[in-house]
All heavy atoms as an XYZ file, in Angstrom:
624
protein
N      98.525    163.381     87.138
C      99.369    163.621     88.301
C      98.617    164.414     89.361
O      98.685    164.095     90.539
C     100.636    164.349     87.837
C     101.561    164.707     88.948
S     102.395    163.245     89.573
C     103.650    163.974     90.523
N      97.881    165.441     88.939
C      97.139    166.260     89.902
C      96.046    165.444     90.584
O      95.810    165.595     91.789
C      96.541    167.471     89.207
N      95.403    164.567     89.812
C      94.342    163.742     90.388
C      94.910    162.765     91.408
O      94.297    162.522     92.449
C      93.620    163.000     89.258
C      92.305    162.468     89.646
S      91.221    163.853     90.029
C      89.780    162.960     90.436
N      96.082    162.204     91.125
C      96.719    161.287     92.064
C      97.109    162.020     93.346
O      96.955    161.477     94.444
C      97.938    160.637     91.424
N      97.582    163.251     93.225
C      97.934    164.035     94.419
C      96.697    164.361     95.243
O      96.732    164.309     96.472
C      98.657    165.313     94.016
S     100.294    165.028     93.350
N      95.591    164.666     94.570
C      94.344    164.927     95.290
C      93.882    163.670     96.016
O      93.489    163.728     97.184
C      93.256    165.405     94.323
C      91.907    165.464     94.974
C      91.595    166.481     95.854
C      90.964    164.489     94.725
C      90.353    166.528     96.471
C      89.723    164.522     95.342
C      89.417    165.552     96.215
N      93.917    162.533     95.318
C      93.475    161.280     95.946
C      94.367    160.924     97.132
O      93.883    160.485     98.172
C      93.474    160.136     94.943
C      92.977    158.846     95.552
C      92.910    157.704     94.575
O      93.219    157.879     93.398
O      92.533    156.613     95.027
N      95.667    161.126     96.980
C      96.599    160.834     98.066
C      96.299    161.703     99.282
O      96.240    161.203    100.408
C      98.041    161.047     97.602
C      99.126    160.771     98.632
C      99.073    159.326     99.103
C     100.489    161.086     98.041
N      96.062    162.984     99.077
C      95.773    163.857    100.214
C      94.413    163.534    100.840
O      94.277    163.526    102.063
C      95.844    165.324     99.803
O      94.886    165.606     98.813
N      93.415    163.239    100.016
C      92.091    162.903    100.551
C      92.122    161.594    101.330
O      91.555    161.494    102.431
C      91.080    162.822     99.413
N      92.785    160.574    100.784
C      92.840    159.282    101.464
C      93.705    159.344    102.721
O      93.433    158.637    103.694
C      93.341    158.195    100.519
C      92.348    157.809     99.445
S      90.780    157.186    100.111
C      89.659    158.475     99.644
N      94.710    160.198    102.735
C      95.504    160.386    103.952
C      94.627    160.981    105.049
O      94.698    160.563    106.209
C      96.713    161.291    103.674
O      97.514    160.683    102.656
C      97.550    161.498    104.921
N      93.784    161.932    104.690
C      92.835    162.510    105.644
C      91.887    161.440    106.183
O      91.624    161.369    107.395
C      92.054    163.634    104.967
C      91.046    164.291    105.854
C      91.444    165.183    106.839
C      89.700    164.016    105.699
C      90.505    165.787    107.654
C      88.759    164.610    106.507
C      89.165    165.506    107.502
N      91.385    160.569    105.304
C      90.479    159.493    105.719
C      91.213    158.486    106.601
O      90.659    158.009    107.602
C      89.850    158.801    104.489
C      89.041    157.587    104.897
C      88.986    159.770    103.720
N      92.462    158.149    106.265
C      93.239    157.205    107.075
C      93.417    157.750    108.487
O      93.228    157.027    109.478
C      94.613    156.909    106.432
C      95.545    156.223    107.412
C      94.440    156.049    105.203
N      93.760    159.022    108.603
C      93.959    159.614    109.923
C      92.648    159.632    110.710
O      92.600    159.228    111.878
C      94.554    161.034    109.806
C      94.547    161.750    111.147
C      95.964    160.969    109.246
N      91.581    160.073    110.069
C      90.290    160.153    110.757
C      89.734    158.801    111.159
O      89.340    158.584    112.315
N      89.713    157.871    110.231
C      89.163    156.560    110.559
C      90.122    155.762    111.450
O      89.675    154.942    112.252
C      88.825    155.770    109.289
O      89.957    155.590    108.483
N      91.409    156.017    111.327
C      92.365    155.375    112.239
C      92.148    155.827    113.668
O      92.205    155.023    114.609
N      91.900    157.118    113.840
C      91.613    157.649    115.180
C      90.330    157.035    115.725
O      90.271    156.647    116.895
C      91.501    159.175    115.110
C      91.200    159.803    116.430
C      92.071    160.013    117.469
C      89.942    160.291    116.863
N      91.419    160.606    118.507
C      90.110    160.792    118.161
C      88.686    160.365    116.271
C      89.073    161.348    118.881
C      87.652    160.926    116.987
C      87.855    161.406    118.279
N      89.301    156.919    114.868
C      88.047    156.296    115.309
C      88.240    154.815    115.633
O      87.623    154.297    116.565
C      86.975    156.459    114.228
C      86.424    157.856    114.039
C      85.554    157.923    112.791
C      85.633    158.290    115.266
N      89.096    154.130    114.873
C      89.373    152.714    115.139
C      90.013    152.538    116.507
O      89.606    151.666    117.293
C      90.303    152.131    114.053
O      89.674    152.271    112.787
C      90.603    150.671    114.312
N      91.006    153.349    116.801
C      91.703    153.244    118.084
C      90.766    153.613    119.226
O      90.757    152.961    120.279
C      92.958    154.147    118.089
C      93.561    154.259    119.469
C      93.977    153.614    117.100
N      89.971    154.634    119.013
C      89.090    155.124    120.077
C      87.923    154.171    120.365
O      87.602    153.916    121.515
C      88.564    156.503    119.700
C      87.781    157.171    120.763
C      87.462    158.590    120.347
N      86.412    159.126    121.158
C      86.615    159.908    122.192
N      87.834    160.248    122.524
N      85.601    160.380    122.894
N      87.299    153.640    119.309
C      86.082    152.839    119.526
C      86.296    151.342    119.353
O      85.433    150.563    119.732
C      84.994    153.293    118.553
O      85.357    152.968    117.237
N      87.417    150.938    118.728
C      87.737    149.533    118.476
C      86.644    148.817    117.679
O      86.353    147.641    117.917
C      88.017    148.793    119.775
C      89.156    149.386    120.556
C      89.711    148.388    121.525
N      90.719    148.984    122.377
C      91.999    149.100    122.060
N      92.418    148.689    120.896
N      92.850    149.648    122.892
N      86.057    149.517    116.711
C      85.038    148.918    115.846
C      85.671    148.447    114.549
O      86.512    149.119    113.967
C      83.929    149.929    115.556
C      83.078    150.201    116.776
C      82.013    151.216    116.527
N      81.244    150.961    115.316
C      80.262    151.754    114.905
N      79.941    152.824    115.597
N      79.621    151.482    113.801
N      85.243    147.293    114.064
C      85.821    146.689    112.874
C      85.502    147.487    111.620
O      86.302    147.524    110.677
C      85.377    145.206    112.728
C      86.175    144.492    111.637
C      83.891    145.117    112.443
C      87.615    144.292    111.953
N      84.343    148.152    111.584
C      83.991    148.907    110.385
C      84.943    150.083    110.163
O      85.305    150.386    109.026
C      82.534    149.371    110.418
C      82.141    150.029    111.718
O      82.918    149.973    112.686
O      81.042    150.598    111.777
N      85.389    150.716    111.240
C      86.366    151.793    111.090
C      87.728    151.244    110.667
O      88.452    151.881    109.902
C      86.506    152.584    112.382
C      85.258    153.358    112.759
C      84.801    153.375    114.067
C      84.534    154.061    111.812
C      83.669    154.088    114.426
C      83.391    154.768    112.159
C      82.970    154.780    113.464
O      81.847    155.481    113.800
N      88.062    150.050    111.144
C      89.323    149.429    110.738
C      89.292    149.088    109.247
O      90.298    149.279    108.546
C      89.588    148.178    111.571
N      88.161    148.595    108.743
C      88.030    148.314    107.317
C      88.192    149.583    106.491
O      88.848    149.588    105.446
C      86.675    147.665    107.020
C      86.468    146.243    107.522
C      85.025    145.811    107.300
C      87.426    145.298    106.837
N      87.587    150.676    106.958
C      87.723    151.944    106.255
C      89.169    152.428    106.264
O      89.658    152.960    105.261
C      86.807    152.996    106.887
C      85.340    152.759    106.642
S      84.252    153.877    107.539
C      84.815    155.465    106.995
N      89.867    152.229    107.374
C      91.260    152.652    107.473
C      92.136    151.883    106.493
O      92.942    152.473    105.764
C      91.780    152.452    108.915
O      90.933    153.162    109.815
C      93.199    152.935    109.060
N      91.978    150.580    106.441
C      92.777    149.762    105.529
C      92.428    150.078    104.076
O      93.314    150.189    103.218
C      92.593    148.260    105.836
C      93.265    147.403    104.794
C      93.121    147.945    107.213
N      91.146    150.247    103.780
C      90.728    150.582    102.416
C      91.280    151.923    101.956
O      91.745    152.058    100.819
N      91.253    152.906    102.829
C      91.796    154.218    102.477
C      93.310    154.165    102.328
O      93.880    154.823    101.454
C      91.398    155.242    103.534
N      93.985    153.363    103.152
C      95.438    153.213    103.034
C      95.801    152.552    101.705
O      96.773    152.955    101.050
C      95.986    152.413    104.210
N      95.032    151.547    101.294
C      95.272    150.917     99.994
C      95.030    151.897     98.846
O      95.779    151.908     97.858
C      94.392    149.678     99.822
C      94.846    148.425    100.542
C      93.803    147.323    100.398
C      96.179    147.958    100.007
N      94.010    152.723     98.963
C      93.745    153.720     97.927
C      94.862    154.752     97.852
O      95.236    155.189     96.762
C      92.405    154.406     98.184
O      91.358    153.496     98.034
N      95.395    155.137     98.998
C      96.526    156.070     99.009
C      97.756    155.419     98.386
O      98.483    156.059     97.611
C      96.820    156.519    100.439
N      97.993    154.150     98.692
C      99.106    153.424     98.076
C      98.925    153.331     96.567
O      99.890    153.496     95.800
C      99.225    152.026     98.685
C     100.278    151.112     98.068
C     101.677    151.656     98.328
C     100.137    149.711     98.606
N      97.700    153.096     96.120
C      97.428    153.028     94.682
C      97.739    154.362     94.008
O      98.297    154.382     92.907
C      95.966    152.641     94.450
N      97.403    155.459     94.661
C      97.699    156.779     94.096
C      99.206    156.992     93.985
O      99.687    157.551     92.996
C      97.066    157.870     94.949
N      99.951    156.539     94.972
C     101.413    156.650     94.906
C     101.991    155.814     93.772
O     102.890    156.260     93.053
C     102.039    156.214     96.228
C     102.037    157.216     97.361
C     102.585    156.576     98.630
C     102.853    158.429     96.993
N     101.479    154.609     93.602
C     101.972    153.730     92.544
C     101.676    154.327     91.173
O     102.493    154.246     90.254
C     101.355    152.318     92.680
C     101.586    151.482     91.436
C     101.928    151.608     93.889
N     100.533    154.974     91.041
C     100.164    155.541     89.748
C     101.102    156.667     89.323
O     101.308    156.886     88.136
C      98.730    156.047     89.778
C      98.194    156.388     88.403
C      96.756    156.787     88.426
O      96.283    157.376     89.386
N      96.042    156.473     87.362
N     101.703    157.354     90.260
C     102.612    158.442     89.904
C     103.988    157.942     89.478
O     104.758    158.702     88.907
C     102.786    159.417     91.087
O     103.374    158.723     92.191
C     101.464    160.029     91.499
N     104.309    156.679     89.741
C     105.619    156.115     89.408
C     105.550    155.397     88.067
O     105.165    154.240     87.994
C     106.073    155.144     90.507
C     106.074    155.731     91.892
C     106.985    156.929     92.002
O     108.109    156.904     91.518
N     106.490    157.988     92.623
N     105.925    156.078     87.016
C     105.807    155.515     85.667
C     106.761    154.344     85.419
O     106.544    153.537     84.528
C     106.035    156.599     84.634
C     104.970    157.682     84.681
C     104.977    158.495     83.434
C     104.018    159.657     83.505
N     102.663    159.311     83.742
N     107.812    154.221     86.198
C     108.790    153.144     85.997
C     108.362    151.828     86.634
O     109.015    150.810     86.434
C     110.141    153.568     86.563
N     107.272    151.822     87.366
C     106.824    150.624     88.071
C     106.004    149.748     87.129
O     105.109    150.225     86.434
C     105.972    151.005     89.307
C     105.410    149.775     89.985
C     106.782    151.828     90.277
N     106.323    148.460     87.097
C     105.527    147.503     86.328
C     105.641    146.140     86.991
O     106.548    145.889     87.783
C     105.983    147.437     84.866
O     107.264    146.882     84.784
N     104.695    145.271     86.667
C     104.665    143.936     87.251
C     104.109    142.972     86.209
O     103.122    143.280     85.539
C     103.786    143.922     88.511
C     103.553    142.582     89.185
C     104.833    142.077     89.820
C     102.463    142.705     90.224
N     104.744    141.826     86.075
C     104.250    140.802     85.159
C     103.814    139.594     85.976
O     104.625    138.975     86.656
C     105.337    140.391     84.153
O     105.770    141.542     83.447
C     104.809    139.353     83.188
N     102.525    139.308     85.925
C     101.992    138.106     86.567
C     101.685    137.124     85.439
O     102.448    136.223     85.175
C     100.748    138.414     87.427
C     101.095    139.435     88.513
C     100.187    137.138     88.033
C      99.931    139.927     89.311
N     100.582    137.297     84.780
C     100.294    136.601     83.529
C     100.451    137.617     82.403
O     101.060    137.357     81.397
C      98.873    135.999     83.542
C      98.793    134.911     84.613
C      98.509    135.449     82.169
C      97.413    134.361     84.852
N      99.886    138.810     82.617
C     100.029    139.939     81.713
C     100.959    140.940     82.371
O     101.196    140.903     83.575
C      98.677    140.606     81.476
C      97.673    139.708     80.863
C      97.544    139.397     79.538
C      96.643    138.979     81.536
N      96.504    138.530     79.348
C      95.932    138.261     80.566
C      96.240    138.871     82.862
C      94.858    137.448     80.875
C      95.170    138.068     83.161
C      94.499    137.362     82.187
N     101.444    141.861     81.573
C     102.265    142.932     82.135
C     101.359    144.087     82.545
O     100.528    144.545     81.764
C     103.293    143.425     81.113
C     104.199    144.479     81.727
C     105.314    144.906     80.810
O     105.499    144.279     79.748
O     105.999    145.864     81.161
N     101.508    144.520     83.780
C     100.753    145.643     84.304
C     101.694    146.826     84.461
O     102.690    146.738     85.179
C     100.135    145.294     85.666
C      99.093    144.216     85.586
C      99.418    142.900     85.859
C      97.796    144.515     85.227
C      98.468    141.899     85.785
C      96.833    143.531     85.144
C      97.168    142.215     85.427
N     101.358    147.936     83.811
C     102.147    149.149     83.988
C     101.665    149.879     85.242
O     100.870    149.341     86.020
C     102.058    150.040     82.748
C     100.645    150.539     82.480
O      99.699    150.082     83.154
O     100.488    151.399     81.594
N     102.137    151.105     85.453
C     101.781    151.839     86.665
C     100.279    152.064     86.770
O      99.712    152.025     87.862
C     102.538    153.170     86.721
C     102.149    154.134     85.650
N     102.560    153.983     84.337
C     101.377    155.231     85.679
C     102.059    154.968     83.614
N     101.335    155.740     84.409
N      99.596    152.274     85.653
C      98.155    152.495     85.693
C      97.402    151.190     85.966
O      96.404    151.183     86.700
C      97.687    153.125     84.380
C      96.333    153.751     84.497
O      96.012    154.344     85.524
N      95.537    153.629     83.464
N      97.868    150.085     85.404
C      97.253    148.788     85.691
C      97.415    148.389     87.142
O      96.490    147.853     87.767
N      98.612    148.648     87.692
C      98.838    148.362     89.113
C      97.956    149.232     89.999
O      97.470    148.783     91.036
C     100.308    148.568     89.468
C     101.253    147.500     88.952
C     102.699    147.891     89.222
C     100.941    146.169     89.588
N      97.768    150.482     89.582
C      96.857    151.364     90.321
C      95.493    150.716     90.458
O      94.925    150.670     91.552
C      96.740    152.716     89.599
C      95.569    153.537     90.044
C      95.619    154.240     91.238
C      94.416    153.614     89.281
C      94.538    154.998     91.658
C      93.340    154.365     89.686
C      93.398    155.066     90.887
N      94.968    150.195     89.351
C      93.640    149.589     89.397
C      93.628    148.287     90.192
O      92.647    147.990     90.882
C      93.119    149.382     87.978
C      92.721    150.658     87.333
N      93.566    151.357     86.507
C      91.587    151.379     87.405
C      92.951    152.449     86.098
N      91.750    152.492     86.635
N      94.694    147.492     90.118
C      94.756    146.259     90.901
C      94.776    146.537     92.401
O      94.199    145.789     93.194
C      95.997    145.447     90.511
C      95.953    144.737     89.172
C      97.287    144.048     88.916
C      94.822    143.735     89.128
N      95.450    147.596     92.802
C      95.508    147.956     94.225
C      94.229    148.670     94.648
O      93.724    148.472     95.758
C      96.740    148.836     94.513
C      98.024    148.066     94.195
C      96.757    149.321     95.954
C      99.273    148.924     94.191
N      93.677    149.466     93.752
C      92.492    150.263     94.065
C      91.252    149.398     94.300
O      90.430    149.714     95.153
C      92.234    151.242     92.915
C      91.086    152.189     93.131
C      91.428    153.297     94.088
O      92.586    153.544     94.375
N      90.423    153.962     94.583
N      91.121    148.295     93.564
C      89.910    147.469     93.675
C      89.673    146.941     95.098
O      88.588    147.152     95.645
C      89.944    146.327     92.667
C      89.632    146.772     91.271
S      89.477    145.411     90.113
C      91.168    145.143     89.669
N      90.636    146.264     95.738
C      90.361    145.828     97.110
C      90.230    147.004     98.076
O      89.490    146.920     99.058
C      91.551    144.943     97.470
C      92.587    145.218     96.462
C      91.918    145.755     95.255
N      90.919    148.108     97.784
C      90.802    149.292     98.642
C      89.385    149.840     98.647
O      88.832    150.164     99.699
N      88.788    149.943     97.463
C      87.421    150.453     97.369
C      86.432    149.476     98.012
O      85.482    149.897     98.682
C      87.048    150.727     95.895
C      85.572    150.982     95.723
C      87.854    151.899     95.371
N      86.664    148.183     97.831
C      85.773    147.183     98.445
C      85.818    147.298     99.969
O      84.774    147.300    100.630
C      86.147    145.766     97.972
C      85.788    145.601     96.497
C      85.463    144.697     98.821
C      86.339    144.349     95.852
N      87.018    147.400    100.532
C      87.132    147.529    101.988
C      86.564    148.852    102.487
O      85.904    148.901    103.533
C      88.592    147.394    102.419
C      89.186    146.004    102.290
C      90.684    146.046    102.568
C      88.506    145.043    103.234
N      86.802    149.921    101.752
C      86.265    151.229    102.131
C      84.733    151.211    102.113
O      84.088    151.706    103.043
C      86.813    152.276    101.181
C      86.693    153.743    101.562
C      87.311    154.016    102.922
C      87.368    154.601    100.508
N      84.166    150.599    101.096
C      82.711    150.502    101.008
C      82.139    149.583    102.085
O      81.108    149.878    102.686
C      82.298    150.016     99.634
N      82.821    148.474    102.343
C      82.345    147.549    103.387
C      82.353    148.215    104.753
O      81.418    148.049    105.542
C      83.211    146.293    103.398
N      83.387    148.979    105.027
C      83.459    149.670    106.317
C      82.429    150.779    106.429
O      81.817    150.969    107.481
N      82.198    151.515    105.358
C      81.257    152.633    105.442
C      79.814    152.167    105.469
O      78.956    152.826    106.049
C      81.473    153.613    104.280
O      81.222    152.984    103.060
N      79.493    151.022    104.856
C      78.121    150.539    104.909
C      77.818    149.788    106.197
O      76.658    149.667    106.582
C      77.815    149.618    103.713
O      78.749    148.549    103.693
C      77.870    150.385    102.414
N      78.863    149.322    106.892
C      78.647    148.626    108.160
C      78.475    149.610    109.320
O      77.964    149.250    110.358
C      79.819    147.701    108.463
N      78.881    150.841    109.119
C      78.828    151.838    110.209
C      77.418    152.263    110.530
O      76.500    152.175    109.835
C      79.659    153.059    109.830
């Protein structure tokens, strides 16, 4: 729980900072970082909700959903930071 709260606060800081840079400079790499950080923050929120689950082919509990949401978030965050 503490780690999820830390990640949520850190990613919120990144969303605000990179969002401001996106609006100011209109660069796609900052937009990728903003979306990636927003997805990571959403993943942290989902991980704290133990009642959340989803069945696609397998059943994913709150921790499985965290990882499913986190993967594209990290890819977008990395793509934006390496393009800068």
